[in-house]
BALOBA-1460 file (C-alpha; in Angstrom, 3 decimals):
// residues 370
<rec num="1" residu="x" x="0.000" y="0.000" z="0.000"/>
<rec num="2" residu="x" x="1.375" y="3.420" z="-1.036"/>
<rec num="3" residu="x" x="2.207" y="5.764" z="1.799"/>
<rec num="4" residu="x" x="-0.241" y="8.552" z="2.464"/>
<rec num="5" residu="x" x="0.822" y="12.018" z="1.226"/>
<rec num="6" residu="x" x="-0.929" y="15.044" z="2.705"/>
<rec num="7" residu="x" x="-2.900" y="17.092" z="0.182"/>
<rec num="8" residu="x" x="-0.748" y="20.179" z="0.586"/>
<rec num="9" residu="x" x="2.388" y="18.101" z="-0.170"/>
<rec num="10" residu="x" x="1.024" y="16.498" z="-3.300"/>
<rec num="11" residu="x" x="2.289" y="17.605" z="-6.731"/>
<rec num="12" residu="x" x="-0.206" y="19.462" z="-8.935"/>
<rec num="13" residu="x" x="-2.441" y="17.253" z="-11.003"/>
<rec num="14" residu="x" x="-0.977" y="18.485" z="-14.276"/>
<rec num="15" residu="x" x="2.597" y="17.425" z="-13.524"/>
<rec num="16" residu="x" x="1.916" y="13.985" z="-14.985"/>
<rec num="17" residu="x" x="0.572" y="15.348" z="-18.276"/>
<rec num="18" residu="x" x="2.822" y="15.301" z="-21.360"/>
<rec num="19" residu="x" x="4.787" y="18.434" z="-22.152"/>
<rec num="20" residu="x" x="3.279" y="20.363" z="-25.067"/>
<rec num="21" residu="x" x="5.396" y="20.502" z="-28.234"/>
<rec num="22" residu="x" x="6.579" y="24.091" z="-27.819"/>
<rec num="23" residu="x" x="8.493" y="24.396" z="-31.130"/>
<rec num="24" residu="x" x="5.260" y="23.805" z="-33.064"/>
<rec num="25" residu="x" x="2.734" y="25.190" z="-30.596"/>
<rec num="26" residu="x" x="4.427" y="27.900" z="-28.511"/>
<rec num="27" residu="x" x="2.932" y="28.863" z="-25.144"/>
<rec num="28" residu="x" x="0.651" y="31.853" z="-24.868"/>
<rec num="29" residu="x" x="2.749" y="35.051" z="-24.694"/>
<rec num="30" residu="x" x="2.752" y="37.079" z="-21.533"/>
<rec num="31" residu="x" x="1.966" y="40.672" z="-22.398"/>
<rec num="32" residu="x" x="3.588" y="43.604" z="-20.656"/>
<rec num="33" residu="x" x="1.876" y="46.947" z="-20.263"/>
<rec num="34" residu="x" x="3.529" y="50.347" z="-20.659"/>
<rec num="35" residu="x" x="4.542" y="51.898" z="-17.351"/>
<rec num="36" residu="x" x="2.574" y="55.052" z="-18.062"/>
<rec num="37" residu="x" x="-0.265" y="56.941" z="-16.485"/>
<rec num="38" residu="x" x="-3.023" y="57.440" z="-19.113"/>
<rec num="39" residu="x" x="-3.687" y="60.940" z="-17.830"/>
<rec num="40" residu="x" x="-0.125" y="62.079" z="-18.536"/>
<rec num="41" residu="x" x="1.138" y="62.864" z="-22.051"/>
<rec num="42" residu="x" x="3.980" y="60.803" z="-23.465"/>
<rec num="43" residu="x" x="7.425" y="62.169" z="-22.534"/>
<rec num="44" residu="x" x="8.458" y="61.864" z="-26.179"/>
<rec num="45" residu="x" x="5.988" y="64.590" z="-27.036"/>
<rec num="46" residu="x" x="7.952" y="67.045" z="-24.845"/>
<rec num="47" residu="x" x="4.806" y="68.357" z="-23.242"/>
<rec num="48" residu="x" x="5.434" y="67.138" z="-19.695"/>
<rec num="49" residu="x" x="6.993" y="69.724" z="-17.427"/>
<rec num="50" residu="x" x="9.734" y="68.907" z="-14.936"/>
<rec num="51" residu="x" x="7.280" y="69.468" z="-12.104"/>
<rec num="52" residu="x" x="4.777" y="66.972" z="-13.513"/>
<rec num="53" residu="x" x="7.550" y="64.395" z="-14.010"/>
<rec num="54" residu="x" x="8.513" y="64.712" z="-10.336"/>
<rec num="55" residu="x" x="4.890" y="64.347" z="-9.314"/>
<rec num="56" residu="x" x="4.547" y="61.290" z="-11.517"/>
<rec num="57" residu="x" x="7.591" y="59.621" z="-9.928"/>
<rec num="58" residu="x" x="6.517" y="60.521" z="-6.391"/>
<rec num="59" residu="x" x="2.967" y="59.262" z="-6.908"/>
<rec num="60" residu="x" x="4.265" y="55.896" z="-8.120"/>
<rec num="61" residu="x" x="6.453" y="55.573" z="-5.049"/>
<rec num="62" residu="x" x="3.426" y="56.209" z="-2.842"/>
<rec num="63" residu="x" x="1.326" y="53.625" z="-4.648"/>
<rec num="64" residu="x" x="3.998" y="50.949" z="-4.350"/>
<rec num="65" residu="x" x="4.515" y="51.668" z="-0.648"/>
<rec num="66" residu="x" x="0.826" y="51.116" z="0.052"/>
<rec num="67" residu="x" x="0.887" y="47.351" z="0.014"/>
<rec num="68" residu="x" x="2.643" y="47.067" z="-3.350"/>
<rec num="69" residu="x" x="-0.516" y="47.597" z="-5.395"/>
<rec num="70" residu="x" x="0.051" y="48.074" z="-9.104"/>
<rec num="71" residu="x" x="-2.961" y="50.354" z="-9.494"/>
<rec num="72" residu="x" x="-2.246" y="54.049" z="-9.843"/>
<rec num="73" residu="x" x="-3.330" y="56.426" z="-7.066"/>
<rec num="74" residu="x" x="-3.151" y="60.033" z="-8.280"/>
<rec num="75" residu="x" x="-1.399" y="62.490" z="-6.021"/>
<rec num="76" residu="x" x="-3.571" y="65.346" z="-4.794"/>
<rec num="77" residu="x" x="-2.110" y="68.812" z="-5.196"/>
<rec num="78" residu="x" x="-2.452" y="71.290" z="-2.370"/>
<rec num="79" residu="x" x="-3.821" y="73.911" z="-4.755"/>
<rec num="80" residu="x" x="-6.531" y="71.613" z="-6.143"/>
<rec num="81" residu="x" x="-10.025" y="72.700" z="-5.200"/>
<rec num="82" residu="x" x="-13.569" y="71.676" z="-6.019"/>
<rec num="83" residu="x" x="-15.122" y="68.243" z="-6.317"/>
<rec num="84" residu="x" x="-12.570" y="66.900" z="-8.809"/>
<rec num="85" residu="x" x="-9.636" y="65.104" z="-7.219"/>
<rec num="86" residu="x" x="-7.760" y="64.524" z="-10.490"/>
<rec num="87" residu="x" x="-4.245" y="65.822" z="-10.784"/>
<rec num="88" residu="x" x="-4.032" y="69.024" z="-12.788"/>
<rec num="89" residu="x" x="-2.494" y="68.621" z="-16.235"/>
<rec num="90" residu="x" x="0.521" y="70.677" z="-17.300"/>
<rec num="91" residu="x" x="-0.235" y="74.037" z="-18.906"/>
<rec num="92" residu="x" x="1.377" y="73.001" z="-22.210"/>
<rec num="93" residu="x" x="-0.946" y="70.013" z="-22.428"/>
<rec num="94" residu="x" x="-3.963" y="72.205" z="-21.829"/>
<rec num="95" residu="x" x="-2.864" y="74.688" z="-24.472"/>
<rec num="96" residu="x" x="-2.424" y="71.950" z="-27.076"/>
<rec num="97" residu="x" x="-5.613" y="70.035" z="-26.477"/>
<rec num="98" residu="x" x="-8.077" y="72.384" z="-24.797"/>
<rec num="99" residu="x" x="-9.198" y="74.209" z="-27.996"/>
<rec num="100" residu="x" x="-10.044" y="70.919" z="-29.636"/>
<rec num="101" residu="x" x="-12.496" y="69.956" z="-26.899"/>
<rec num="102" residu="x" x="-13.875" y="73.439" z="-26.322"/>
<rec num="103" residu="x" x="-15.710" y="73.506" z="-29.644"/>
<rec num="104" residu="x" x="-19.436" y="72.963" z="-29.495"/>
<rec num="105" residu="x" x="-19.709" y="71.492" z="-32.993"/>
<rec num="106" residu="x" x="-17.952" y="68.464" z="-34.499"/>
<rec num="107" residu="x" x="-14.171" y="68.584" z="-34.117"/>
<rec num="108" residu="x" x="-11.411" y="66.674" z="-35.898"/>
<rec num="109" residu="x" x="-8.029" y="65.917" z="-34.461"/>
<rec num="110" residu="x" x="-4.935" y="65.864" z="-36.633"/>
<rec num="111" residu="x" x="-4.176" y="62.254" z="-37.502"/>
<rec num="112" residu="x" x="-0.629" y="60.984" z="-37.188"/>
<rec num="113" residu="x" x="-0.533" y="58.257" z="-39.845"/>
<rec num="114" residu="x" x="-0.732" y="55.190" z="-37.617"/>
<rec num="115" residu="x" x="-0.594" y="54.079" z="-34.001"/>
<rec num="116" residu="x" x="3.197" y="54.513" z="-34.259"/>
<rec num="117" residu="x" x="2.779" y="58.189" z="-35.323"/>
<rec num="118" residu="x" x="4.400" y="57.504" z="-38.708"/>
<rec num="119" residu="x" x="3.052" y="56.391" z="-42.080"/>
<rec num="120" residu="x" x="4.577" y="53.455" z="-43.960"/>
<rec num="121" residu="x" x="5.892" y="53.923" z="-47.462"/>
<rec num="122" residu="x" x="3.184" y="53.455" z="-50.070"/>
<rec num="123" residu="x" x="3.816" y="49.911" z="-51.396"/>
<rec num="124" residu="x" x="2.570" y="50.737" z="-54.902"/>
<rec num="125" residu="x" x="4.862" y="53.744" z="-55.184"/>
<rec num="126" residu="x" x="7.696" y="51.714" z="-53.699"/>
<rec num="127" residu="x" x="7.402" y="49.000" z="-56.368"/>
<rec num="128" residu="x" x="7.224" y="51.587" z="-59.164"/>
<rec num="129" residu="x" x="10.215" y="53.447" z="-57.734"/>
<rec num="130" residu="x" x="12.306" y="50.297" z="-57.471"/>
<rec num="131" residu="x" x="11.394" y="49.408" z="-61.066"/>
<rec num="132" residu="x" x="12.472" y="52.822" z="-62.346"/>
<rec num="133" residu="x" x="15.748" y="52.864" z="-60.439"/>
<rec num="134" residu="x" x="16.657" y="49.323" z="-61.530"/>
<rec num="135" residu="x" x="15.785" y="49.991" z="-65.183"/>
<rec num="136" residu="x" x="17.611" y="53.333" z="-65.387"/>
<rec num="137" residu="x" x="20.790" y="52.202" z="-63.617"/>
<rec num="138" residu="x" x="23.888" y="53.136" z="-65.615"/>
<rec num="139" residu="x" x="21.966" y="54.804" z="-68.455"/>
<rec num="140" residu="x" x="21.820" y="58.400" z="-69.702"/>
<rec num="141" residu="x" x="19.123" y="60.356" z="-71.555"/>
<rec num="142" residu="x" x="16.332" y="58.532" z="-69.744"/>
<rec num="143" residu="x" x="12.696" y="59.183" z="-70.607"/>
<rec num="144" residu="x" x="9.928" y="58.003" z="-68.243"/>
<rec num="145" residu="x" x="6.347" y="58.087" z="-69.470"/>
<rec num="146" residu="x" x="2.938" y="56.629" z="-68.709"/>
<rec num="147" residu="x" x="0.546" y="55.743" z="-71.499"/>
<rec num="148" residu="x" x="-3.164" y="55.082" z="-71.123"/>
<rec num="149" residu="x" x="-4.509" y="52.087" z="-73.018"/>
<rec num="150" residu="x" x="-5.828" y="48.557" z="-72.739"/>
<rec num="151" residu="x" x="-3.948" y="45.438" z="-71.628"/>
<rec num="152" residu="x" x="-5.051" y="42.639" z="-73.936"/>
<rec num="153" residu="x" x="-5.054" y="38.868" z="-73.530"/>
<rec num="154" residu="x" x="-2.590" y="36.826" z="-75.634"/>
<rec num="155" residu="x" x="-5.184" y="35.447" z="-78.040"/>
<rec num="156" residu="x" x="-3.684" y="34.307" z="-81.297"/>
<rec num="157" residu="x" x="-7.019" y="34.032" z="-83.084"/>
<rec num="158" residu="x" x="-9.993" y="36.343" z="-83.200"/>
<rec num="159" residu="x" x="-10.280" y="39.975" z="-82.063"/>
<rec num="160" residu="x" x="-8.242" y="41.206" z="-79.134"/>
<rec num="161" residu="x" x="-9.919" y="41.375" z="-75.744"/>
<rec num="162" residu="x" x="-9.030" y="43.023" z="-72.480"/>
<rec num="163" residu="x" x="-7.504" y="40.883" z="-69.748"/>
<rec num="164" residu="x" x="-9.394" y="40.057" z="-66.555"/>
<rec num="165" residu="x" x="-7.471" y="39.510" z="-63.336"/>
<rec num="166" residu="x" x="-8.763" y="38.505" z="-59.856"/>
<rec num="167" residu="x" x="-8.537" y="41.918" z="-58.211"/>
<rec num="168" residu="x" x="-10.937" y="44.732" z="-57.315"/>
<rec num="169" residu="x" x="-8.372" y="47.534" z="-57.337"/>
<rec num="170" residu="x" x="-5.487" y="48.649" z="-59.522"/>
<rec num="171" residu="x" x="-2.784" y="46.026" z="-59.729"/>
<rec num="172" residu="x" x="0.787" y="45.898" z="-61.015"/>
<rec num="173" residu="x" x="0.884" y="42.967" z="-63.420"/>
<rec num="174" residu="x" x="3.836" y="40.620" z="-62.819"/>
<rec num="175" residu="x" x="6.464" y="40.950" z="-65.571"/>
<rec num="176" residu="x" x="6.175" y="37.268" z="-66.535"/>
<rec num="177" residu="x" x="2.373" y="37.321" z="-66.891"/>
<rec num="178" residu="x" x="1.351" y="36.516" z="-70.502"/>
<rec num="179" residu="x" x="-0.079" y="39.561" z="-72.279"/>
<rec num="180" residu="x" x="-1.019" y="40.539" z="-75.784"/>
<rec num="181" residu="x" x="-0.224" y="43.892" z="-77.427"/>
<rec num="182" residu="x" x="-0.817" y="47.051" z="-75.411"/>
<rec num="183" residu="x" x="-3.443" y="49.154" z="-77.204"/>
<rec num="184" residu="x" x="-2.476" y="52.763" z="-76.523"/>
<rec num="185" residu="x" x="-5.328" y="54.317" z="-78.513"/>
<rec num="186" residu="x" x="-8.717" y="55.582" z="-77.366"/>
<rec num="187" residu="x" x="-12.131" y="56.423" z="-78.783"/>
<rec num="188" residu="x" x="-12.618" y="59.974" z="-80.143"/>
<rec num="189" residu="x" x="-15.310" y="60.584" z="-77.516"/>
<rec num="190" residu="x" x="-12.877" y="59.651" z="-74.743"/>
<rec num="191" residu="x" x="-10.309" y="61.983" z="-76.300"/>
<rec num="192" residu="x" x="-12.869" y="64.803" z="-76.227"/>
<rec num="193" residu="x" x="-13.780" y="64.094" z="-72.593"/>
<rec num="194" residu="x" x="-10.161" y="64.201" z="-71.471"/>
<rec num="195" residu="x" x="-9.540" y="67.323" z="-73.558"/>
<rec num="196" residu="x" x="-12.399" y="69.126" z="-71.782"/>
<rec num="197" residu="x" x="-11.225" y="67.858" z="-68.399"/>
<rec num="198" residu="x" x="-7.664" y="69.102" z="-68.912"/>
<rec num="199" residu="x" x="-8.894" y="72.445" z="-70.287"/>
<rec num="200" residu="x" x="-10.947" y="72.938" z="-67.117"/>
<rec num="201" residu="x" x="-7.864" y="72.182" z="-65.010"/>
<rec num="202" residu="x" x="-5.859" y="74.791" z="-66.950"/>
<rec num="203" residu="x" x="-8.596" y="77.427" z="-66.713"/>
<rec num="204" residu="x" x="-9.185" y="76.915" z="-62.981"/>
<rec num="205" residu="x" x="-5.450" y="77.319" z="-62.224"/>
<rec num="206" residu="x" x="-4.815" y="80.438" z="-64.306"/>
<rec num="207" residu="x" x="-4.553" y="82.685" z="-61.223"/>
<rec num="208" residu="x" x="-2.131" y="80.391" z="-59.397"/>
<rec num="209" residu="x" x="1.621" y="80.819" z="-59.272"/>
<rec num="210" residu="x" x="3.623" y="78.171" z="-61.192"/>
<rec num="211" residu="x" x="4.905" y="76.625" z="-57.951"/>
<rec num="212" residu="x" x="1.340" y="76.427" z="-56.619"/>
<rec num="213" residu="x" x="0.098" y="74.095" z="-59.337"/>
<rec num="214" residu="x" x="-0.686" y="76.239" z="-62.366"/>
<rec num="215" residu="x" x="-1.307" y="74.205" z="-65.531"/>
<rec num="216" residu="x" x="0.504" y="75.645" z="-68.555"/>
<rec num="217" residu="x" x="-1.066" y="74.885" z="-71.942"/>
<rec num="218" residu="x" x="0.717" y="74.710" z="-75.310"/>
<rec num="219" residu="x" x="-0.103" y="73.412" z="-78.787"/>
<rec num="220" residu="x" x="2.182" y="71.863" z="-81.405"/>
<rec num="221" residu="x" x="1.765" y="70.333" z="-84.857"/>
<rec num="222" residu="x" x="4.619" y="68.091" z="-85.968"/>
<rec num="223" residu="x" x="5.401" y="65.458" z="-88.581"/>
<rec num="224" residu="x" x="7.484" y="62.535" z="-87.337"/>
<rec num="225" residu="x" x="9.376" y="60.289" z="-89.740"/>
<rec num="226" residu="x" x="10.832" y="57.033" z="-88.428"/>
<rec num="227" residu="x" x="13.967" y="55.311" z="-89.689"/>
<rec num="228" residu="x" x="15.254" y="51.882" z="-88.719"/>
<rec num="229" residu="x" x="13.793" y="48.539" z="-87.772"/>
<rec num="230" residu="x" x="13.121" y="49.359" z="-84.145"/>
<rec num="231" residu="x" x="13.318" y="46.634" z="-81.507"/>
<rec num="232" residu="x" x="16.273" y="46.666" z="-79.106"/>
<rec num="233" residu="x" x="18.272" y="48.873" z="-81.445"/>
<rec num="234" residu="x" x="15.560" y="51.509" z="-81.483"/>
<rec num="235" residu="x" x="14.282" y="53.825" z="-84.172"/>
<rec num="236" residu="x" x="15.492" y="57.239" z="-85.264"/>
<rec num="237" residu="x" x="12.722" y="59.845" z="-85.120"/>
<rec num="238" residu="x" x="12.959" y="63.061" z="-87.086"/>
<rec num="239" residu="x" x="10.424" y="65.673" z="-85.970"/>
<rec num="240" residu="x" x="9.600" y="68.610" z="-88.246"/>
<rec num="241" residu="x" x="7.240" y="71.523" z="-87.849"/>
<rec num="242" residu="x" x="4.183" y="71.082" z="-90.058"/>
<rec num="243" residu="x" x="3.974" y="74.827" z="-90.586"/>
<rec num="244" residu="x" x="7.580" y="75.655" z="-91.510"/>
<rec num="245" residu="x" x="9.134" y="72.247" z="-92.282"/>
<rec num="246" residu="x" x="12.002" y="73.045" z="-89.910"/>
<rec num="247" residu="x" x="13.656" y="70.113" z="-88.152"/>
<rec num="248" residu="x" x="12.808" y="70.346" z="-84.464"/>
<rec num="249" residu="x" x="14.449" y="67.191" z="-83.117"/>
<rec num="250" residu="x" x="16.395" y="64.122" z="-84.204"/>
<rec num="251" residu="x" x="16.567" y="61.390" z="-81.578"/>
<rec num="252" residu="x" x="17.041" y="57.659" z="-81.392"/>
<rec num="253" residu="x" x="14.496" y="56.117" z="-79.048"/>
<rec num="254" residu="x" x="15.117" y="52.725" z="-77.481"/>
<rec num="255" residu="x" x="12.771" y="50.941" z="-75.114"/>
<rec num="256" residu="x" x="14.372" y="49.674" z="-71.894"/>
<rec num="257" residu="x" x="11.556" y="48.256" z="-69.741"/>
<rec num="258" residu="x" x="7.791" y="48.379" z="-69.209"/>
<rec num="259" residu="x" x="5.558" y="47.987" z="-66.159"/>
<rec num="260" residu="x" x="1.855" y="47.314" z="-66.722"/>
<rec num="261" residu="x" x="-0.918" y="48.420" z="-64.352"/>
<rec num="262" residu="x" x="-4.333" y="46.775" z="-64.587"/>
<rec num="263" residu="x" x="-7.344" y="48.899" z="-63.504"/>
<rec num="264" residu="x" x="-10.523" y="46.802" z="-63.193"/>
<rec num="265" residu="x" x="-13.759" y="48.689" z="-63.701"/>
<rec num="266" residu="x" x="-11.986" y="51.671" z="-65.266"/>
<rec num="267" residu="x" x="-11.898" y="52.767" z="-68.870"/>
<rec num="268" residu="x" x="-8.138" y="52.329" z="-69.213"/>
<rec num="269" residu="x" x="-5.141" y="50.461" z="-67.921"/>
<rec num="270" residu="x" x="-1.725" y="52.102" z="-68.075"/>
<rec num="271" residu="x" x="1.849" y="51.272" z="-68.924"/>
<rec num="272" residu="x" x="4.915" y="52.832" z="-67.301"/>
<rec num="273" residu="x" x="7.837" y="52.863" z="-69.729"/>
<rec num="274" residu="x" x="11.517" y="53.591" z="-69.240"/>
<rec num="275" residu="x" x="13.179" y="54.569" z="-72.529"/>
<rec num="276" residu="x" x="16.443" y="56.044" z="-73.765"/>
<rec num="277" residu="x" x="16.230" y="59.040" z="-76.119"/>
<rec num="278" residu="x" x="19.663" y="59.893" z="-77.504"/>
<rec num="279" residu="x" x="20.319" y="62.814" z="-79.857"/>
<rec num="280" residu="x" x="21.743" y="61.557" z="-83.153"/>
<rec num="281" residu="x" x="22.662" y="62.589" z="-86.687"/>
<rec num="282" residu="x" x="20.151" y="62.973" z="-89.489"/>
<rec num="283" residu="x" x="19.490" y="59.527" z="-91.009"/>
<rec num="284" residu="x" x="19.750" y="58.722" z="-94.690"/>
<rec num="285" residu="x" x="17.213" y="56.984" z="-96.860"/>
<rec num="286" residu="x" x="13.400" y="57.042" z="-96.900"/>
<rec num="287" residu="x" x="11.441" y="56.682" z="-93.646"/>
<rec num="288" residu="x" x="9.706" y="53.452" z="-92.734"/>
<rec num="289" residu="x" x="6.648" y="55.341" z="-91.425"/>
<rec num="290" residu="x" x="5.385" y="58.898" z="-90.950"/>
<rec num="291" residu="x" x="3.024" y="60.365" z="-88.363"/>
<rec num="292" residu="x" x="1.308" y="63.755" z="-88.341"/>
<rec num="293" residu="x" x="0.713" y="64.838" z="-84.748"/>
<rec num="294" residu="x" x="-1.641" y="67.506" z="-83.477"/>
<rec num="295" residu="x" x="-0.731" y="67.700" z="-79.792"/>
<rec num="296" residu="x" x="-2.123" y="69.595" z="-76.801"/>
<rec num="297" residu="x" x="0.315" y="69.727" z="-73.883"/>
<rec num="298" residu="x" x="-0.618" y="70.464" z="-70.264"/>
<rec num="299" residu="x" x="2.445" y="71.063" z="-68.079"/>
<rec num="300" residu="x" x="2.057" y="70.849" z="-64.302"/>
<rec num="301" residu="x" x="4.840" y="70.925" z="-61.687"/>
<rec num="302" residu="x" x="6.756" y="67.654" z="-62.239"/>
<rec num="303" residu="x" x="5.006" y="66.173" z="-65.294"/>
<rec num="304" residu="x" x="3.204" y="67.026" z="-68.489"/>
<rec num="305" residu="x" x="0.169" y="65.421" z="-70.142"/>
<rec num="306" residu="x" x="0.256" y="65.103" z="-73.945"/>
<rec num="307" residu="x" x="-3.105" y="64.589" z="-75.644"/>
<rec num="308" residu="x" x="-2.419" y="63.782" z="-79.292"/>
<rec num="309" residu="x" x="-4.394" y="63.213" z="-82.484"/>
<rec num="310" residu="x" x="-2.247" y="61.105" z="-84.812"/>
<rec num="311" residu="x" x="-2.534" y="60.512" z="-88.577"/>
<rec num="312" residu="x" x="-0.085" y="57.726" z="-89.495"/>
<rec num="313" residu="x" x="0.977" y="56.356" z="-92.889"/>
<rec num="314" residu="x" x="3.004" y="53.238" z="-93.570"/>
<rec num="315" residu="x" x="3.968" y="54.603" z="-97.016"/>
<rec num="316" residu="x" x="3.445" y="58.003" z="-98.649"/>
<rec num="317" residu="x" x="0.821" y="56.431" z="-100.919"/>
<rec num="318" residu="x" x="-1.097" y="54.567" z="-98.191"/>
<rec num="319" residu="x" x="-4.306" y="55.816" z="-96.628"/>
<rec num="320" residu="x" x="-3.775" y="57.648" z="-93.310"/>
<rec num="321" residu="x" x="-5.014" y="55.989" z="-90.105"/>
<rec num="322" residu="x" x="-6.433" y="58.217" z="-87.406"/>
<rec num="323" residu="x" x="-5.839" y="57.510" z="-83.707"/>
<rec num="324" residu="x" x="-5.939" y="59.305" z="-80.367"/>
<rec num="325" residu="x" x="-3.383" y="58.901" z="-77.578"/>
<rec num="326" residu="x" x="-2.596" y="60.217" z="-74.107"/>
<rec num="327" residu="x" x="0.725" y="59.988" z="-72.329"/>
<rec num="328" residu="x" x="2.182" y="61.483" z="-69.155"/>
<rec num="329" residu="x" x="5.876" y="62.327" z="-69.139"/>
<rec num="330" residu="x" x="8.092" y="63.131" z="-66.160"/>
<rec num="331" residu="x" x="9.800" y="66.469" z="-66.811"/>
<rec num="332" residu="x" x="13.047" y="66.401" z="-64.817"/>
<rec num="333" residu="x" x="14.188" y="62.782" z="-64.879"/>
<rec num="334" residu="x" x="17.804" y="63.457" z="-63.719"/>
<rec num="335" residu="x" x="16.492" y="65.111" z="-60.540"/>
<rec num="336" residu="x" x="14.099" y="62.214" z="-59.938"/>
<rec num="337" residu="x" x="16.892" y="59.653" z="-60.283"/>
<rec num="338" residu="x" x="19.180" y="61.693" z="-58.029"/>
<rec num="339" residu="x" x="16.494" y="61.795" z="-55.338"/>
<rec num="340" residu="x" x="15.995" y="58.038" z="-55.736"/>
<rec num="341" residu="x" x="19.712" y="57.357" z="-55.347"/>
<rec num="342" residu="x" x="19.742" y="59.469" z="-52.185"/>
<rec num="343" residu="x" x="16.732" y="57.609" z="-50.784"/>
<rec num="344" residu="x" x="14.912" y="60.875" z="-50.051"/>
<rec num="345" residu="x" x="11.201" y="61.353" z="-49.411"/>
<rec num="346" residu="x" x="11.125" y="63.734" z="-52.386"/>
<rec num="347" residu="x" x="11.518" y="60.743" z="-54.715"/>
<rec num="348" residu="x" x="8.209" y="59.276" z="-53.560"/>
<rec num="349" residu="x" x="6.534" y="62.705" z="-53.614"/>
<rec num="350" residu="x" x="7.409" y="63.223" z="-57.281"/>
<rec num="351" residu="x" x="6.309" y="59.714" z="-58.241"/>
<rec num="352" residu="x" x="3.086" y="60.039" z="-56.247"/>
<rec num="353" residu="x" x="2.256" y="63.265" z="-58.094"/>
<rec num="354" residu="x" x="2.726" y="61.587" z="-61.479"/>
<rec num="355" residu="x" x="0.868" y="58.384" z="-60.549"/>
<rec num="356" residu="x" x="-2.051" y="60.347" z="-59.086"/>
<rec num="357" residu="x" x="-2.270" y="62.351" z="-62.315"/>
<rec num="358" residu="x" x="-2.717" y="59.090" z="-64.214"/>
<rec num="359" residu="x" x="-5.300" y="57.885" z="-61.690"/>
<rec num="360" residu="x" x="-7.346" y="61.083" z="-61.929"/>
<rec num="361" residu="x" x="-7.440" y="60.900" z="-65.726"/>
<rec num="362" residu="x" x="-8.494" y="57.237" z="-65.690"/>
<rec num="363" residu="x" x="-11.079" y="57.837" z="-62.979"/>
<rec num="364" residu="x" x="-12.773" y="60.710" z="-64.841"/>
<rec num="365" residu="x" x="-13.173" y="59.057" z="-68.236"/>
<rec num="366" residu="x" x="-16.041" y="56.789" z="-69.229"/>
<rec num="367" residu="x" x="-15.637" y="53.570" z="-71.229"/>
<rec num="368" residu="x" x="-15.685" y="53.831" z="-75.003"/>
<rec num="369" residu="x" x="-19.203" y="53.953" z="-76.496"/>
<rec num="370" residu="x" x="-20.282" y="50.743" z="-78.167"/>
């Protein structure tokens, strides 16, 4: 017969149970609480006076000496009067917060971005910024532009159709996702809608200073002739004034990389392109294609929007094909890349301005009429 063990000497009942597998099922964490009095502002906000800090320390010593209780017992000031026994708040605290609660109507406090009083970097802008910096590394004469259009599915037979992806908001399409050609043209009615929208933006900003967001409008009519096969080697573009025939620009444009953005429920998707535009000599021989461009340009702070009516011909004898395009171009690319290399907040601010311009244009244009 086993010897009798008094109840108070017995081991707890759970000592014979198997030990839980901690590596796979860790024990419940034990949470600590901040050693702060809710009625006192955070010291990091620099709004607690030296007198209030001394009172805070003294009051905690009193509470711990009274039986070691962890509950806070506020210290009563000698100059406190009236029914309230709460400790008076520092004057700086009252000055900062009293006006906000003194209003009789609805009041709104200034939000700080998150519970940590900072805002995280926008992940969309971060991905776009990393793409631009990686694509432009080691290159000169960089051009960065955004074109509105339609991302099509890679159908080899039948008419092209727009892709459909499982998302309810704009989405950066992975670079290895199969896509068909990007259709960078729009319906004439959409062109008219965007033209009116941009004209309203220019008219409403006419009294603003340039640094305050004034939209500067200009008009140009050019004829572009293209020489070369294109592809990785690029094409040489010769731009001439349609009015005088004077050569305005001769550049060789080469595509470096593209990033596609899918916008479900919107009239357009968009493509961010990084290109190289190098000045070059006048080419010899006939052009492979010509394009007559009637362009309206809206310049705003860090980017410009080009709304263009294009008449293109494969050969001088062929029938012209009419199309309408919109593209957004970053104005000062060297400054943007310098800010990106420095890791400054200005880099994201410039990109956010350009991306939001694209979003506003897409948001305010209806689908093409059927």
